[in-house]
N, C-alpha and C positions, 0 to 999 in steps of 0.2 A: 329745864331750860326751854320748855316748850313755848313757842310764840307763833301762832298760826299766821300772823301777818308778815313774819320775817321771810324775805325772799332771798337775800344774800347773807351768807354766813362766812365765817373765817375758820380755817382748819390749820392748826399748828402740828407739824409732824416731827417726831423724834424717834430715836433708836429704841428706847425703852430700857428698863433696868429693874431687876427683881428688888422687892422690898426687904427681903431677909435672906440669909445664907441658905436656908432650907429650900428656897425657890430656885436656886442656881441651876439644878439639873433640868428643870422644866424650861427655864430661860435659855439654856444652851441648846436644848432640843428645838426651840423656836428658831434660834439663829441658824442651826444646821438643817432645818426643815426635816428633822427626824433622823438624820444620819448619826451614826455612833460617835461619841466623844471619848477620846482616850482617857484612861484613869488619871494620867499625869496632868492633862489640861483641866479636867474636872477638879482635881485637888488644888491646882494653882488658882483657878478662878474663885473657888470657895475661900481660899486663904485671903485673897484680895478683898472680897466683900466682908469677910470677918474682921479684917484689919481696920476697915473704915467704919464698921458698925452698921451702917445702912446707907445705901446710895440715895441722895436727895433729888435725883434727876426728875422723877415724876412729880414730886412736890414742887420743885422750882418751875417746871414747865407749866403746871396748873396755875401757879402764881402769876407767871408771865401771861397766861391766857386771861386770868381775871383782870389784871391791870390793863391789858389791851382792850378787853370788852368794855371796861369802865370808860376808857378814853374815846372809843369810836362808836359805842352804842349799837354794835352789831352782835348777834349771837355768835359766840366763839367757842371752839372745841379743841381738844387735844387728842391726837391719835398716835399710837406707838406701833412700830413695825414688829417688834419682838417681845412686847409685854403688854400688860393691861394698862389703860384701855386700848385694845387692839383696833387697828384702823377699820377693819370690816364692821366691828360693832359700832364704832362712832359714826360711820357712814349711815348705818341703819337708824341711829338716833337722830342724825341730821335730817334724814328723810321723814321720820316721824314728826319732826319739828317744822315740816313744810319748807325746808330750804330748797330753793330751786337753782341756786348758783353758789359755788364755794370758791373763795379766794384762798389758795393753799400756799403755806409758807413752810419750807423745810428749815428747822432750827439749826441746821449746819449751814452757815452762810455761803460756803464755797460749793460749787457745783461739781459733783462727781457721780459717775454711774454707780459707785458703791453707796451713795446716799440718795441723791435725787433720783437716779435711775431706778433704784430698788423701791423707793417710795411711790414713784409713778406706777410701777408694776403692781404694788400692793393696792393702789386705787382702782385697778382693773382697767380693761380696755374701754375705749370711748363708748362702745355700744352697751357695755354692762354697767356703766356708772349710773347711779340713781338720779343725778342732776349734773348740770354743767360744771366743769372744773376749770378754774383759771389758776394755773400753777406758776408761781414765781420761781424761775429757774435758779437764780442766785442773787445775793445781795451783799457780796463780799466787799464791795467798794462804796457802800452807802455812807454818805458823810456822817450820819448820826451814829452808825455802828462804829465807824473809825473814831469818832469823838468819844464814844462810851469806853472803848478799849483804851484810848489815849489817856482819859482821866484816871482810870484805874492804874495804869502804868505810872503816870507822872507822880502821883502821891506816894505810892509804895516804893518806887525805885529811888526817889530822893531820900526817903527815910532809910532805906538799906544803905545807900551811899554814905549817909551821915554816920550810921552805925559802924561801918567798916573804915570810914575815914578816907575812902578812895572812890573813884568812879568805877562802877561795876558794869561789866559787859552784859547786855541783854540778849537772851536767846528767845526769839519768837518761835512758837511751836504750833504745829497742826498734826492731826492724826495721820499716820502713814497709811498708804494704800498699796496694793500689789503693784510692782513695777510695770507689769504688762498692761495695767489700766492706763497708765500714762503713755506707754509706747503706742497704744491703740488710738491716741488722740484726745484723751480725757483732759478737760481744762483745769482740773483740780490743782495741780502743782503751781501753775501760773497764777491762778486766782489767790491761792494761799499766800504766795510770796508777794503779790500785789497788796493784799491786806496788811501784811507786815510792813511793807515799805510805806504805805500811807499812814499807819499808826506811828512809825518812826518819825515821819515828817511832822505829824500832828504834835508830837512831844519834843521836837527839836533835837532828836538824836542824830549824830553824824554817822557817816557810813562806817567808820571804825568803831562805833559804839555798840553795834548789834550784829548778830548773825541769825541764820535761820536753820532749824532742824525739824525733822519729823519724829514724832513720838509714838509709842504704843504699837510698835510693829506686831503683826499677828503671830499666833502660835502655830499656824497651819503649815509653816514651811514656805518654800519658794522665796523669790526675791521681792523685798519690800522697799518702798521709797525711802531714801536717806538723804543726808547723813542722819545717824541716830543722835539722840540727845547725849548719850553716854560718850560717843566719840567726840562730840562737840565740846563737852565739858573737859575731856582729857586734853583736847587741843588748846583750850583756853588756859588750862593749868600749865601746859608746856610753855606758854608764852608769858608766864609769870603772874597770872591772875590768882587772887586768893578768895574771890567771891564770884557768884554768878546769879543773875536774876532771870527768871523765866516768866514770859508773858504768852499764855496760850491765846491764839487768835482764831482757832477753829471751833471753839466751844463757847456757848453763851451761858452756861451754868455749871455748878459743881456736879461732878459724878465720879465714877471710879477712876477714869483716866486722869483726873485732876487730883483727887484726894488720895489715891494710892500711887499711881505712876509718878506723879510729880512730888507730892508732899512726903511720901515715904520712900519710894524707889530711887528717884533722882537725888533726893536730899541725902540718902544713905550713900549713894555712889559718890556724890560730891565730897562728903565727909571723908570717904576713903582716899580721896585725892588730896585731902588737906584743905578743902574749900568749904565756905559757907554758901548756902543757897537760899534765895528768897523767891517768892512768887507773887504776882499781881492778884488781887482779889478777882474772883469771877464776876461776871455781869449780874447774874441772878435776878434780883428785883430792881435793877437799874432803871430809873425813870427815863434816861436817855435811850436805853434799849427799847423801852415801851414806845417812845416817840418814833424810833426807827421803824418798828413794826407797824405802827399806826400810819406812818407815811407810805409804807409799802402798800397797805390796804387801800388808802385813799387814792393812790396812783392807779388803781384798777377799778375805781368806782366811776359810774357815768357822770 
């Protein structure tokens, strides 16, 4: 991707994911920064990756990079915090490509110190960065992101309602974070709920048609942000619903929290409650998502 004339580049950041089950131990060591992982956690994470076959997170993020680069004509890169291509290695690649300024987008649209904060730390301090960094803090309410989620929701939800013959309640979800993060003033919860509200408005959902829940609470103990999806499903069942539709609004592509937590875990839990469960397709290679990313980049260009 070398281009000696390129001055400004784009860097997309994501959490990272192992390509196969055998890489899970190394992946978990990257997450914990070398701290020991309990055998129970190791076994459970291996089980989840084995169940989905392979996480497509890296593949989809690279596809999103390629589509963005084709649209904006700027050299674009992908850096992962906890897996290959690691952020530090990509920064070296960008420096070798003579990048002097990077527009950086975290692929988690909502701003949290558990995402944006950690990515900023991975980029290094201002004095240690190889070039100028222009970091887009959040894009949770970007009209094109909202439209992209809305279009995925609209088509799939209407199909599900026809299949069941009833209007199905929607659960908007985002990844949970430790409760102490929010207590300390993190904007994540507010931004996640704002994204959900905007998507609901985009698709014409009434206030009684949807609820919000946090998914994928951590295995490390402590209090995590709720309500959980399981509790929310149980509550909807108690109110007489026989189906539920899940729309994740904190993820922009398929990965283990979608393909296992929702498609396997929550679907199984719903079945145990006597309910059917549907999910909106992930954005993945959505042209509207590409347009949203391109608009973010253009907003930072001279």
